ROSE-4610 file (N, C-alpha, C; in Angstrom, 1 decimal, always signed):
// ROSE-4610
residu = [T/T/T/I/I/I/K/K/K/L/L/L/D/D/D/E/E/E/K/K/K/S/S/S/S/S/S/L/L/L/N/N/N/K/K/K/V/V/V/G/G/G/G/G/G/S/S/S/Q/Q/Q/V/V/V/V/V/V/E/E/E/T/T/T/A/A/A/N/N/N/G/G/G/K/K/K/V/V/V/I/I/I/V/V/V/A/A/A/R/R/R/T/T/T/G/G/G/E/E/E/T/T/T/S/S/S/F/F/F/A/A/A/A/A/A/V/V/V/S/S/S/A/A/A/V/V/V/C/C/C/T/T/T/H/H/H/K/K/K/G/G/G/A/A/A/T/T/T/L/L/L/K/K/K/Y/Y/Y/D/D/D/D/D/D/K/K/K/A/A/A/K/K/K/L/L/L/F/F/F/A/A/A/C/C/C/P/P/P/S/S/S/H/H/H/G/G/G/S/S/S/K/K/K/F/F/F/N/N/N/A/A/A/D/D/D/G/G/G/S/S/S/N/N/N/A/A/A/G/G/G/G/G/G/P/P/P/A/A/A]
num = [1/1/1/2/2/2/3/3/3/4/4/4/5/5/5/6/6/6/7/7/7/8/8/8/9/9/9/10/10/10/11/11/11/12/12/12/13/13/13/14/14/14/15/15/15/16/16/16/17/17/17/18/18/18/19/19/19/20/20/20/21/21/21/22/22/22/23/23/23/24/24/24/25/25/25/26/26/26/27/27/27/28/28/28/29/29/29/30/30/30/31/31/31/32/32/32/33/33/33/34/34/34/35/35/35/36/36/36/37/37/37/38/38/38/39/39/39/40/40/40/41/41/41/42/42/42/43/43/43/44/44/44/45/45/45/46/46/46/47/47/47/48/48/48/49/49/49/50/50/50/51/51/51/52/52/52/53/53/53/54/54/54/55/55/55/56/56/56/57/57/57/58/58/58/59/59/59/60/60/60/61/61/61/62/62/62/63/63/63/64/64/64/65/65/65/66/66/66/67/67/67/68/68/68/69/69/69/70/70/70/71/71/71/72/72/72/73/73/73/74/74/74/75/75/75/76/76/76/77/77/77/78/78/78/79/79/79]
x = [+0.9/+0.2/+0.9/+0.4/+1.3/+0.3/+0.8/-0.2/+0.0/-1.1/-1.3/-1.8/-0.7/-1.1/-0.6/-0.5/-0.2/+1.5/+2.2/+3.6/+3.9/+3.2/+3.7/+3.9/+5.2/+5.4/+4.4/+3.7/+2.4/+1.4/+1.4/+0.0/-0.1/+0.9/+0.5/+0.8/+0.2/+0.6/+2.2/+2.7/+4.1/+5.3/+4.7/+5.4/+5.5/+6.6/+6.9/+7.6/+7.7/+8.2/+8.6/+10.1/+10.3/+10.3/+9.5/+8.9/+9.6/+10.3/+10.6/+9.6/+9.6/+8.5/+9.4/+8.8/+9.2/+9.9/+9.7/+10.3/+11.3/+11.7/+12.6/+12.0/+12.7/+12.5/+11.3/+10.3/+9.4/+9.1/+9.0/+8.7/+7.5/+6.9/+5.4/+5.3/+4.8/+4.7/+3.1/+2.8/+1.1/+1.5/+0.6/+0.6/-0.5/-1.6/-2.7/-3.5/-4.5/-5.1/-5.6/-6.1/-6.4/-5.8/-4.6/-4.0/-2.4/-1.9/-0.6/+0.1/+1.5/+2.0/+3.2/+3.5/+4.4/+5.1/+6.8/+7.5/+8.7/+9.8/+10.7/+11.6/+12.1/+12.8/+14.5/+14.5/+16.1/+16.2/+17.1/+17.4/+18.0/+17.5/+18.1/+19.4/+19.9/+21.4/+22.5/+22.6/+23.5/+23.1/+21.6/+21.0/+20.8/+20.9/+20.9/+19.4/+18.8/+17.6/+16.9/+15.8/+15.2/+14.6/+14.4/+13.6/+12.5/+11.3/+10.3/+10.6/+10.5/+10.8/+9.2/+8.5/+7.3/+7.1/+8.2/+7.9/+7.8/+8.6/+8.9/+7.9/+7.0/+6.4/+7.0/+8.4/+9.0/+9.7/+10.2/+11.1/+12.6/+13.7/+14.8/+15.7/+16.8/+18.0/+18.9/+19.3/+20.3/+21.6/+22.1/+23.5/+23.8/+23.1/+23.4/+22.4/+21.4/+20.1/+19.2/+19.2/+17.9/+16.8/+15.8/+14.5/+13.4/+12.3/+11.2/+9.6/+8.8/+7.6/+6.9/+5.6/+4.7/+4.5/+4.7/+4.4/+5.7/+6.8/+8.3/+8.6/+8.4/+8.9/+10.2/+11.2/+12.3/+11.6/+12.4/+12.0/+13.4/+14.4/+15.8/+16.9/+18.1/+19.1/+20.0/+20.8/+21.5/+20.8/+19.9/+19.2/+18.4]
y = [-1.3/+0.0/+1.3/+2.2/+3.3/+4.5/+5.3/+6.3/+7.8/+8.1/+9.3/+10.6/+11.3/+12.2/+13.7/+14.9/+16.0/+15.9/+15.1/+15.2/+14.0/+13.0/+11.8/+12.6/+12.1/+12.2/+11.6/+10.7/+10.0/+10.9/+12.2/+12.9/+13.8/+13.7/+14.3/+13.5/+13.8/+12.8/+13.2/+12.1/+12.3/+12.0/+12.0/+11.7/+10.2/+9.8/+8.3/+8.3/+6.8/+6.7/+5.1/+4.9/+3.4/+3.0/+1.8/+1.0/-0.1/-0.6/-1.8/-2.8/-3.9/-5.0/-6.1/-7.4/-8.7/-9.0/-8.7/-9.2/-8.5/-7.3/-6.4/-4.9/-4.2/-2.7/-2.7/-1.9/-1.6/-0.1/+0.5/+1.7/+2.0/+2.9/+2.9/+4.5/+4.8/+6.1/+6.5/+7.7/+8.2/+8.5/+7.6/+8.0/+8.9/+9.2/+9.7/+10.1/+10.8/+11.2/+9.9/+8.9/+7.7/+6.4/+6.7/+5.5/+5.7/+4.3/+4.0/+3.1/+2.9/+1.7/+1.5/+0.0/-0.2/-1.4/-1.4/-2.3/-2.7/-3.5/-3.6/-2.6/-1.8/-0.6/-0.8/-2.4/-2.9/-3.1/-2.1/-2.7/-3.6/-4.3/-5.7/-5.7/-4.6/-4.4/-4.6/-3.5/-3.5/-3.2/-3.5/-3.3/-2.1/-1.1/+0.3/+0.6/+1.5/+1.8/+3.0/+2.1/+3.1/+4.3/+5.2/+6.8/+6.7/+7.5/+7.4/+9.2/+8.8/+9.9/+10.5/+11.3/+11.8/+12.0/+12.7/+13.5/+12.4/+11.1/+10.1/+9.1/+9.1/+8.1/+6.9/+6.7/+5.4/+5.4/+4.0/+3.9/+3.9/+4.8/+5.4/+4.6/+4.0/+3.7/+4.7/+5.4/+6.6/+6.2/+4.9/+4.7/+4.2/+3.6/+3.1/+3.5/+4.2/+4.5/+3.6/+2.5/+1.8/+2.2/+1.9/+2.4/+1.3/+1.4/+0.4/+1.0/+0.4/+0.8/+0.3/+0.9/+0.9/-0.7/-1.6/-3.0/-3.7/-2.8/-3.4/-3.9/-4.0/-4.3/-3.3/-4.0/-3.2/-2.3/-0.7/+0.2/+0.5/+0.2/+0.3/+0.4/+0.6/+0.6/-1.0/-1.0/-2.2/-3.3/-3.1/-4.1/-4.9]
z = [-0.2/+0.2/+0.1/-0.8/-1.0/-0.4/+0.5/+0.8/+0.0/-0.8/-1.5/-0.6/-0.1/+0.7/-0.2/+0.3/-0.2/-0.3/+0.6/+0.3/-0.3/-1.1/-2.0/-3.2/-3.9/-5.2/-6.3/-6.1/-6.8/-6.8/-5.8/-5.7/-7.2/-8.2/-9.7/-10.5/-11.6/-12.9/-13.1/-13.5/-14.0/-12.5/-11.3/-10.4/-10.0/-9.4/-9.2/-8.1/-7.7/-6.2/-6.3/-5.7/-5.8/-4.1/-4.5/-3.1/-3.0/-1.4/-1.4/-1.0/-1.8/-1.4/-1.0/-0.9/-0.2/-1.4/-2.8/-3.8/-4.6/-3.7/-4.2/-4.7/-5.3/-5.5/-6.7/-6.5/-7.5/-7.8/-8.9/-9.2/-9.8/-9.2/-9.4/-10.1/-11.1/-11.6/-12.0/-11.7/-11.9/-13.5/-14.2/-15.9/-16.2/-15.2/-15.6/-14.3/-14.3/-13.2/-12.3/-12.9/-12.4/-12.7/-13.4/-13.7/-13.3/-13.0/-12.4/-13.3/-13.2/-13.8/-12.8/-12.8/-11.9/-12.3/-12.4/-12.9/-11.8/-11.9/-10.9/-11.3/-10.4/-10.4/-10.6/-10.9/-11.3/-12.8/-13.2/-14.8/-14.8/-15.8/-16.4/-16.7/-17.2/-17.9/-16.8/-15.6/-14.8/-13.2/-13.3/-11.9/-11.4/-11.8/-11.5/-11.3/-10.3/-10.1/-11.1/-11.7/-13.0/-12.2/-13.2/-12.9/-13.9/-13.7/-14.4/-15.1/-16.7/-17.5/-18.1/-17.3/-17.7/-19.1/-19.6/-21.0/-22.0/-21.9/-22.7/-22.4/-21.0/-20.7/-20.7/-20.4/-20.3/-18.9/-18.3/-17.4/-17.7/-17.4/-17.6/-16.9/-17.6/-16.3/-16.5/-15.6/-15.7/-16.0/-15.8/-16.0/-17.4/-18.2/-19.5/-20.5/-20.3/-21.2/-21.5/-20.9/-21.1/-21.0/-21.7/-21.5/-21.5/-20.6/-20.7/-20.5/-21.3/-21.5/-20.2/-20.0/-18.6/-18.3/-19.4/-19.3/-18.7/-18.9/-18.4/-19.7/-20.7/-22.1/-22.5/-23.1/-23.6/-24.3/-24.3/-25.3/-26.0/-25.6/-26.1/-25.1/-25.6/-25.0/-24.6/-23.9/-23.6/-22.8/-22.2/-21.4/-22.1]
């Protein structure tokens, strides 16, 4: 459960948050007023933590440039 209060980065469209789960890190992004996307926050290339790129509507690796769609599929890069 993620709390969506006034301090949450998920309180606005384009915001994202990395959450620790029993199965590892997950990144959640608010993709619309009532829609969210969540994928593993660990890049499959070298393990860096992904960030959400609201302009591109993709999850991106800051280390080597891999990009992932909202369903977790590869959208480019070395991953």
